[in-house]
N, CA, C and O atoms as a MOPAC input file, in Angstrom:
PM7 MOZYME 1SCF
protein

 N     87.19800 1    96.58500 1    92.59300 1
 C     85.94800 1    95.73100 1    93.11900 1
 C     85.59500 1    95.73700 1    94.67200 1
 O     86.32700 1    95.50800 1    95.63500 1
 N     84.14900 1    96.09300 1    94.61200 1
 C     83.89600 1    96.15200 1    95.92900 1
 C     83.70100 1    94.67200 1    96.59400 1
 O     83.52600 1    93.68000 1    95.88600 1
 N     83.74500 1    94.61600 1    98.01300 1
 C     83.81000 1    93.26800 1    98.73200 1
 C     82.31400 1    92.89800 1    98.90300 1
 O     81.58800 1    93.87300 1    99.09900 1
 N     81.75700 1    91.79200 1    98.87100 1
 C     80.41800 1    91.16900 1    98.98800 1
 C     80.63000 1    91.40300 1   100.42500 1
 O     81.68400 1    91.20600 1   101.03000 1
 N     79.34200 1    91.91400 1   100.99200 1
 C     79.06700 1    92.02900 1   102.42300 1
 C     78.99700 1    90.74800 1   103.31600 1
 O     79.05200 1    90.81600 1   104.54400 1
 N     78.87000 1    89.55400 1   102.61300 1
 C     78.94600 1    88.45100 1   103.20300 1
 C     80.57900 1    87.79200 1   103.65900 1
 O     80.87500 1    86.74100 1   104.22700 1
 N     81.48400 1    88.98500 1   103.10000 1
 C     82.79200 1    88.50100 1   103.59000 1
 C     83.45100 1    89.31400 1   104.62900 1
 O     82.79300 1    90.34300 1   104.78800 1
 N     84.40400 1    89.27400 1   105.34100 1
 C     84.73500 1    87.56600 1   105.44700 1
 C     84.02700 1    86.78900 1   105.92400 1
 O     83.37400 1    87.15400 1   106.90200 1
 N     83.86700 1    85.29800 1   105.37700 1
 C     83.50100 1    84.14700 1   106.25800 1
 C     83.68100 1    84.03500 1   107.49900 1
 O     84.77000 1    84.42400 1   107.92300 1
 N     82.69600 1    83.48000 1   108.46500 1
 C     83.22000 1    82.73300 1   109.56800 1
 C     83.64700 1    81.73500 1   109.59500 1
 O     83.13500 1    80.98600 1   108.76400 1
 N     84.52100 1    81.23700 1   110.28400 1
 C     85.39800 1    79.90500 1   110.33100 1
 C     84.27900 1    78.63900 1   110.03800 1
 O     84.38100 1    77.88000 1   109.07500 1
 N     83.43800 1    78.58400 1   110.83300 1
 C     82.37800 1    77.83700 1   110.55700 1
 C     81.72700 1    77.84900 1   109.46000 1
 O     81.62300 1    76.75800 1   108.90000 1
 N     81.16000 1    78.92000 1   108.87600 1
 C     80.66800 1    79.03400 1   107.44300 1
 C     81.72200 1    78.50800 1   106.42400 1
 O     81.46700 1    77.57900 1   105.65800 1
 N     82.67800 1    79.02100 1   106.45100 1
 C     83.58100 1    78.79000 1   105.39900 1
 C     83.83200 1    77.25200 1   105.44700 1
 O     84.04400 1    76.90600 1   104.28500 1
 N     83.89200 1    76.29000 1   106.19600 1
 C     83.90100 1    74.82700 1   106.42100 1
 C     82.80300 1    74.22700 1   106.22500 1
 O     82.90000 1    73.16100 1   105.61700 1
 N     81.68400 1    74.58500 1   106.56700 1
 C     80.41200 1    74.21500 1   105.76600 1
 C     80.43200 1    74.48000 1   104.57700 1
 O     80.12300 1    73.45000 1   103.97800 1
 N     80.65900 1    75.44700 1   103.75200 1
 C     80.78600 1    75.50500 1   102.49900 1
 C     81.54800 1    74.33200 1   101.61000 1
 O     81.22100 1    73.69200 1   100.61000 1
 N     82.73000 1    74.36000 1   102.46100 1
 C     83.45200 1    73.39100 1   101.86100 1
 C     83.33200 1    71.99400 1   102.11000 1
 O     83.90500 1    71.19400 1   101.36900 1
 N     82.52500 1    71.55500 1   103.24500 1
 C     81.90400 1    70.36500 1   103.47000 1
 C     80.84700 1    69.93200 1   102.45500 1
 O     80.66000 1    68.74400 1   102.19100 1
 N     80.14800 1    70.95300 1   101.88100 1
 C     79.04100 1    71.12100 1   100.88800 1
 C     79.23500 1    70.77000 1    99.40300 1
 O     78.37100 1    70.48700 1    98.57300 1
 N     80.80900 1    70.86700 1    99.23600 1
 C     81.21700 1    70.65800 1    97.95000 1
 C     80.77700 1    69.30900 1    97.07000 1
 O     80.87300 1    69.04500 1    95.87100 1
 N     80.25300 1    68.58100 1    98.21200 1
 C     79.33100 1    67.08200 1    97.60000 1
 C     78.25600 1    67.15700 1    99.09300 1
 O     78.43400 1    67.47200 1   100.26900 1
 N     76.96600 1    66.62300 1    98.17400 1
 C     75.98200 1    66.84900 1    99.03700 1
 C     76.06800 1    66.05300 1   100.02200 1
 O     76.58600 1    64.95000 1    99.84300 1
 N     75.54300 1    66.45800 1   101.38900 1
 C     75.35900 1    66.06300 1   102.79500 1
 C     74.19800 1    66.56700 1   103.49600 1
 O     73.67000 1    67.66400 1   103.31100 1
 N     73.81500 1    65.59100 1   104.38800 1
 C     73.08500 1    65.87800 1   105.31300 1
 C     73.73800 1    66.40500 1   106.70200 1
 O     74.95700 1    66.33300 1   106.86000 1
 N     72.89800 1    66.93100 1   107.69000 1
 C     73.45100 1    67.32400 1   108.77100 1
 C     74.68000 1    67.11000 1   109.39500 1
 O     75.69000 1    67.81300 1   109.41800 1
 N     74.33700 1    65.60700 1   110.09200 1
 C     75.23100 1    64.97900 1   110.75000 1
 C     76.83100 1    64.96500 1   109.99900 1
 O     77.86900 1    65.26200 1   110.59100 1
 N     76.72800 1    64.55600 1   108.59900 1
 C     77.85700 1    64.28700 1   107.78400 1
 C     78.07700 1    65.77700 1   107.72400 1
 O     79.29700 1    65.92000 1   107.64700 1
 N     77.61700 1    66.70200 1   107.72200 1
 C     78.55600 1    67.99000 1   107.55400 1
 C     79.29900 1    68.16000 1   108.66900 1
 O     80.46100 1    68.53200 1   108.50700 1
 N     78.81900 1    67.93600 1   109.98100 1
 C     79.46600 1    68.19400 1   111.29100 1
 C     80.59000 1    67.35900 1   111.23800 1
 O     81.69500 1    67.81100 1   111.53700 1
 N     80.41800 1    66.02800 1   110.84300 1
 C     81.75500 1    65.09300 1   110.81900 1
 C     82.69900 1    65.83200 1   109.59800 1
 O     83.91700 1    65.87800 1   109.77400 1
 N     82.15500 1    66.35400 1   108.47100 1
 C     83.30800 1    66.74000 1   107.47100 1
 C     83.56300 1    67.93000 1   108.17000 1
 O     84.78000 1    67.86600 1   108.34100 1
 N     83.14600 1    69.05700 1   108.72000 1
 C     83.77900 1    70.35700 1   109.25300 1
 C     84.53100 1    69.74700 1   109.89300 1
 O     85.65900 1    70.05500 1   109.50700 1
 N     84.60100 1    68.70500 1   111.03700 1
 C     85.42200 1    68.55800 1   112.16800 1
 C     86.60700 1    67.99500 1   111.35500 1
 O     87.70100 1    68.35000 1   111.79500 1
 N     86.63300 1    67.30700 1   110.41500 1
 C     87.72800 1    66.68800 1   109.65800 1
 C     88.49800 1    67.51800 1   108.82600 1
 O     89.61900 1    67.95700 1   109.08400 1
 N     87.92400 1    67.67900 1   107.95200 1
 C     88.54400 1    69.27600 1   107.23900 1
 C     89.60500 1    70.14300 1   108.25400 1
 O     90.82600 1    70.25500 1   108.13700 1
 N     88.70600 1    70.71300 1   109.28800 1
 C     89.44900 1    71.80800 1   110.20800 1
 C     90.28300 1    71.00200 1   111.47900 1
 O     90.68000 1    71.37800 1   112.58200 1
 N     90.34000 1    69.66500 1   110.72500 1
 C     91.79100 1    68.67700 1   111.75600 1
 C     91.10900 1    68.92000 1   113.17500 1
 O     91.85500 1    69.39200 1   114.03300 1
 N     89.80400 1    68.66400 1   113.53100 1
 C     89.23800 1    69.06200 1   114.86500 1
 C     89.20800 1    70.24200 1   115.35000 1
 O     88.72600 1    70.28300 1   116.48200 1
 N     89.62200 1    71.45000 1   114.81900 1
 C     89.74000 1    72.63800 1   115.57600 1
 C     88.27500 1    73.27100 1   115.42100 1
 O     88.00600 1    74.35000 1   115.94900 1
 N     87.42600 1    72.60700 1   114.73400 1
 C     86.03300 1    73.33600 1   114.34300 1
 C     85.18000 1    72.11100 1   114.77900 1
 O     85.18900 1    71.11300 1   114.05800 1
 N     84.41300 1    72.13400 1   115.97200 1
 C     83.30000 1    71.16300 1   116.26200 1
 C     81.94700 1    72.22800 1   116.63100 1
 O     81.90000 1    73.24600 1   117.32200 1
 N     81.05400 1    71.61100 1   115.96200 1
 C     79.76900 1    72.49800 1   116.38700 1
 C     78.74300 1    71.51100 1   117.04400 1
 O     78.87000 1    70.28800 1   116.98500 1
 N     77.78500 1    72.11300 1   117.63200 1
 C     76.62800 1    71.77400 1   117.77200 1
 C     75.42500 1    71.65500 1   116.95100 1
 O     75.35900 1    72.47700 1   116.03600 1
 N     74.28600 1    70.68000 1   117.07900 1
 C     73.39500 1    70.60700 1   116.19200 1
 C     72.79400 1    72.25100 1   115.75500 1
 O     72.67700 1    72.85400 1   114.68800 1
 N     72.52600 1    72.54400 1   117.07000 1
 C     71.78000 1    74.16300 1   116.82200 1
 C     72.61200 1    75.00400 1   116.15200 1
 O     72.14700 1    75.64500 1   115.20900 1
 N     73.92900 1    75.14400 1   116.50700 1
 C     74.91500 1    76.04000 1   115.33100 1
 C     74.84400 1    75.87200 1   114.21700 1
 O     74.50100 1    76.73000 1   113.40400 1
 N     75.28900 1    74.25300 1   113.86600 1
 C     74.92300 1    74.02300 1   112.52400 1
 C     73.44000 1    74.25800 1   111.51800 1
 O     73.39600 1    74.47700 1   110.30800 1
 N     72.40100 1    74.13700 1   112.40900 1
 C     71.14200 1    74.23800 1   111.72100 1
 C     70.84200 1    75.80400 1   111.59000 1
 O     70.17200 1    76.26400 1   110.66600 1
 N     71.40000 1    76.56400 1   112.59600 1
 C     71.13900 1    78.09900 1   112.16500 1
 C     71.85000 1    78.55300 1   111.28900 1
 O     71.44000 1    79.34000 1   110.43500 1
 N     73.38500 1    77.99300 1   111.39500 1
 C     74.27600 1    78.42000 1   109.86400 1
 C     73.47100 1    78.07600 1   108.58200 1
 O     73.45200 1    78.82200 1   107.60300 1
 N     72.76200 1    76.81200 1   108.66000 1
 C     72.13100 1    76.21600 1   107.54900 1
 C     71.12800 1    77.29000 1   107.14400 1
 O     71.28600 1    77.89000 1   106.08100 1
 N     69.95200 1    77.59300 1   108.06800 1
 C     69.19900 1    78.70600 1   107.51000 1
 C     69.41100 1    80.04200 1   107.01200 1
 O     68.67800 1    80.73300 1   106.30300 1
 N     70.89400 1    80.35800 1   107.66200 1
 C     71.00700 1    81.51300 1   107.04000 1
 C     71.87900 1    81.29000 1   105.78300 1
 O     71.75100 1    82.27700 1   105.06000 1
 N     72.65200 1    80.44700 1   105.28200 1
 C     73.15200 1    79.93000 1   104.20800 1
 C     72.02300 1    79.92200 1   102.92400 1
 O     72.04100 1    80.43700 1   101.80600 1
 N     71.09300 1    79.12800 1   103.61000 1
 C     69.75200 1    78.92600 1   102.32400 1
 C     69.20400 1    80.32800 1   102.31900 1
 O     68.91600 1    80.72100 1   101.18800 1
 N     68.97200 1    81.23700 1   103.35700 1
 C     68.37300 1    82.54900 1   102.81500 1
 C     69.53600 1    83.32300 1   101.72900 1
 O     69.20700 1    83.92100 1   100.70400 1
 N     71.15000 1    83.12600 1   102.29200 1
 C     71.73700 1    84.09900 1   101.40600 1
 C     71.76100 1    83.21300 1    99.66200 1
 O     72.25600 1    83.72800 1    98.65900 1
 N     71.21100 1    82.06400 1    99.69700 1
 C     71.76500 1    81.37500 1    98.11800 1
 C     72.67900 1    80.31000 1    97.94900 1
 O     72.80500 1    79.49500 1    97.03400 1
 N     73.47100 1    80.52200 1    99.31400 1
 C     74.89100 1    79.83400 1    99.04400 1
 C     74.77100 1    78.29700 1    99.06600 1
 O     75.52500 1    77.49800 1    98.51200 1
 N     73.61300 1    78.02000 1    99.85800 1
 C     73.36200 1    76.47500 1    99.59400 1
 C     72.01000 1    76.43100 1    99.09300 1
 O     71.30600 1    77.40500 1    98.82700 1
 N     71.65600 1    74.97300 1    98.97000 1
 C     69.86700 1    74.52000 1    98.45600 1
 C     69.93500 1    72.88700 1    98.93800 1
 O     70.79900 1    72.01300 1    98.88300 1
 N     68.55400 1    72.96800 1    99.43600 1
 C     68.29900 1    71.67300 1    99.55000 1
 C     68.31500 1    70.58500 1    98.12300 1
 O     67.87900 1    70.93500 1    97.02600 1
 N     68.82400 1    69.41900 1    98.37000 1
 C     68.50200 1    68.39100 1    97.28100 1
 C     67.95300 1    67.32500 1    97.44900 1
 O     68.08700 1    66.92300 1    98.60400 1
 N     67.31700 1    66.59900 1    96.72700 1
 C     66.69600 1    65.58000 1    96.89900 1
 C     67.51700 1    63.97700 1    97.53300 1
 O     68.64600 1    63.58100 1    97.24600 1
 N     66.56700 1    63.35800 1    98.38500 1
 C     67.43500 1    62.38600 1    99.16300 1
 C     66.85500 1    61.18000 1    98.91200 1
 O     65.71300 1    61.29300 1    98.46500 1
 N     67.25000 1    60.05700 1    99.04500 1
 C     66.64600 1    58.98900 1    99.03000 1
 C     66.07000 1    58.66800 1   100.55700 1
 O     65.12100 1    57.91000 1   100.75600 1
 N     66.63600 1    59.21200 1   101.37000 1
 C     66.01600 1    59.26700 1   102.91600 1
 C     65.40500 1    60.06600 1   103.06400 1
 O     65.97800 1    61.15500 1   103.02900 1
 N     63.89500 1    60.07500 1   103.31900 1
 C     63.14500 1    61.21200 1   103.40500 1
 C     63.08700 1    61.81500 1   104.81300 1
 O     62.47000 1    62.85700 1   105.03700 1
 N     63.87500 1    60.99800 1   105.93600 1
 C     64.30300 1    61.51300 1   107.28200 1
 C     65.33900 1    62.64400 1   107.36400 1
 O     65.42800 1    63.51600 1   108.22900 1
 N     66.07600 1    62.45000 1   106.31700 1
 C     67.03300 1    63.55400 1   106.19800 1
 C     66.97400 1    64.67200 1   105.14600 1
 O     66.50900 1    64.59600 1   104.00900 1
 N     67.55900 1    65.75900 1   105.77800 1
 C     67.44500 1    66.86600 1   104.81600 1
 C     68.73700 1    66.96100 1   104.25700 1
 O     69.68100 1    67.21000 1   105.00700 1
 N     68.94500 1    66.77400 1   102.85500 1
 C     70.45400 1    67.06200 1   102.38400 1
 C     70.59800 1    68.50800 1   101.55200 1
 O     69.69200 1    69.09800 1   100.96400 1
 N     71.95400 1    68.89300 1   101.67100 1
 C     72.20000 1    70.22800 1   100.96900 1
 C     73.35700 1    70.26800 1   100.09500 1
 O     74.13100 1    69.31300 1   100.15100 1
 N     73.58300 1    71.16800 1    99.34300 1
 C     74.72400 1    71.43300 1    98.63800 1
 C     75.14600 1    72.60100 1    98.07600 1
 O     74.32000 1    73.28200 1    97.46700 1
 N     76.33600 1    72.97800 1    98.17100 1
 C     76.67600 1    74.47400 1    97.39000 1
 C     76.04400 1    74.63700 1    96.05800 1
 O     75.84400 1    73.86300 1    95.12200 1
 N     75.72600 1    76.24100 1    96.33100 1
 C     75.03800 1    76.60400 1    94.76000 1
 C     76.57500 1    77.56400 1    94.29200 1
 O     77.43700 1    77.91700 1    95.09700 1
 N     76.58600 1    77.82600 1    92.82700 1
 C     77.67700 1    78.56200 1    92.44400 1
 C     77.81500 1    79.78400 1    92.93100 1
 O     78.90400 1    80.32600 1    92.74200 1
 N     76.79800 1    80.49900 1    93.64800 1
 C     76.83000 1    81.64100 1    94.28800 1
 C     78.11700 1    81.30800 1    95.33400 1
 O     79.25200 1    81.78200 1    95.37500 1
 N     77.43300 1    80.27100 1    96.17200 1
 C     78.53300 1    79.80700 1    97.31600 1
 C     79.64500 1    79.55500 1    96.91500 1
 O     80.39200 1    80.05200 1    97.75700 1
 N     80.23900 1    79.08900 1    96.14800 1
 C     80.93500 1    78.33700 1    95.38100 1
 C     82.07400 1    79.80700 1    95.12800 1
 O     83.26300 1    79.62900 1    95.39200 1
 N     81.64600 1    81.10000 1    94.65400 1
 C     81.96300 1    82.00100 1    94.44400 1
 C     82.35000 1    82.79600 1    95.49400 1
 O     83.37700 1    83.47400 1    95.48500 1
 N     81.56900 1    82.73800 1    96.39200 1
 C     81.91200 1    83.38400 1    97.57600 1
 C     82.81800 1    82.64500 1    98.30100 1
 O     83.73800 1    83.34800 1    98.71800 1
 N     82.89100 1    81.55000 1    98.58800 1
 C     83.70100 1    80.79600 1    99.08500 1
 C     85.42900 1    81.08100 1    98.43700 1
 O     86.34800 1    81.06600 1    99.25600 1
 N     85.69600 1    81.30100 1    97.11900 1
 C     86.68600 1    81.32200 1    96.23100 1
 C     86.87400 1    82.70900 1    96.60700 1
 O     88.00200 1    82.99600 1    97.00700 1
 N     86.18500 1    83.43600 1    96.57100 1
 C     86.53500 1    84.92400 1    97.25000 1
 C     87.08800 1    85.20400 1    98.33100 1
 O     87.95400 1    86.07700 1    98.39100 1
 N     86.62200 1    84.40300 1    99.54300 1
 C     87.29600 1    84.58200 1   100.68900 1
 C     88.42900 1    83.79000 1   100.70000 1
 O     89.20300 1    83.90800 1   101.65000 1
 N     88.69000 1    82.91900 1    99.71900 1
 C     90.00800 1    82.19600 1    99.54800 1
 C     91.11000 1    83.17300 1    99.25200 1
 O     92.16900 1    83.29200 1    99.86600 1
 N     90.64300 1    83.92800 1    98.09400 1
 C     91.44000 1    84.76100 1    97.35100 1
 C     91.61400 1    86.05100 1    98.49400 1
 O     92.57000 1    86.82000 1    98.39000 1
 N     90.71000 1    86.18700 1    99.46400 1
 C     91.03000 1    87.52900 1   100.44300 1
 C     92.19600 1    86.97500 1   101.45800 1
 O     93.09700 1    87.75900 1   101.75500 1
 N     92.20200 1    85.77300 1   101.94500 1
 C     92.96800 1    85.10400 1   103.00200 1
 C     94.49200 1    85.08000 1   102.37500 1
 O     95.48500 1    85.50000 1   102.96900 1
 N     94.47400 1    84.38300 1   100.77500 1
 C     95.88600 1    84.30300 1   100.31900 1
 C     96.29700 1    85.60200 1   100.27000 1
 O     97.50700 1    85.68400 1   100.48400 1
 N     95.61500 1    86.94200 1   100.01800 1
 C     96.46200 1    88.19800 1    99.98100 1
 C     96.59700 1    88.58600 1   101.44400 1
 O     97.34100 1    89.53200 1   101.70200 1
 N     96.00500 1    88.00200 1   102.36700 1
 C     96.27800 1    88.57100 1   103.70800 1
 C     97.67000 1    87.97400 1   103.96900 1
 O     98.60200 1    88.76300 1   104.12700 1
 N     97.87800 1    86.74700 1   104.02500 1
 C     99.17000 1    85.69300 1   104.20800 1
 C    100.23600 1    85.88900 1   103.17800 1
 O    101.32500 1    85.32000 1   103.25000 1
 N     99.79200 1    86.96100 1   101.91900 1
 C    101.54800 1    87.47200 1   101.31900 1
 C    101.77500 1    88.74600 1   101.98100 1
 O    102.90800 1    89.00600 1   102.38500 1
 N    100.92600 1    89.47400 1   102.11800 1
 C    101.20700 1    90.96100 1   103.24200 1
 C    102.04000 1    90.27800 1   104.35500 1
 O    103.26200 1    90.40400 1   104.43600 1
 N    101.30800 1    89.56900 1   105.18000 1
 C    102.15900 1    89.23800 1   106.52100 1
 C    103.34300 1    88.29300 1   106.23800 1
 O    104.14000 1    88.12600 1   107.16100 1
 N    103.51700 1    87.75900 1   105.25900 1
 C    105.03500 1    87.05900 1   105.00900 1
 C    105.97300 1    87.99500 1   104.82500 1
 O    107.04600 1    88.03400 1   105.42800 1
 N    105.54000 1    88.88400 1   103.86300 1
 C    106.36000 1    89.96500 1   103.56800 1
 C    106.77300 1    90.86000 1   104.89800 1
 O    107.91000 1    91.16100 1   105.26200 1
 N    105.79000 1    91.12000 1   105.37700 1
 C    106.19500 1    92.02400 1   106.65300 1
 C    106.90000 1    91.28500 1   107.79400 1
 O    107.47800 1    91.92600 1   108.67100 1
 N    106.85500 1    89.71700 1   107.79700 1
 C    107.51900 1    88.85300 1   108.92000 1
 C    109.07900 1    88.81100 1   108.24000 1
 O    110.09600 1    89.13500 1   108.85300 1
 N    109.04300 1    88.45000 1   107.16700 1
 C    110.41100 1    88.49800 1   106.51300 1
 C    111.48100 1    89.34800 1   107.07300 1
 O    112.58800 1    89.38100 1   106.53600 1

């Protein structure tokens, strides 16, 4: 099977997609990314919004209606979930090979 050209995901994009398994606005995404990564990934607003624009173009995420008109809320798409799953499987294979070689 041919690998998608979007893979491997960057660490930041990986955590953004995970954060968007539930709809969230920008500030909440930044908080979730930091929480999911145990504080290892912290991003500035500019980094986040650049990544969001790219993810929108790739159709990995999409905007959703929000009660608060001042905040843009996003969620992951089925395509985004598929890409995330493919990257998780890629990382699992890498870990299996590394574990075998290190034993």
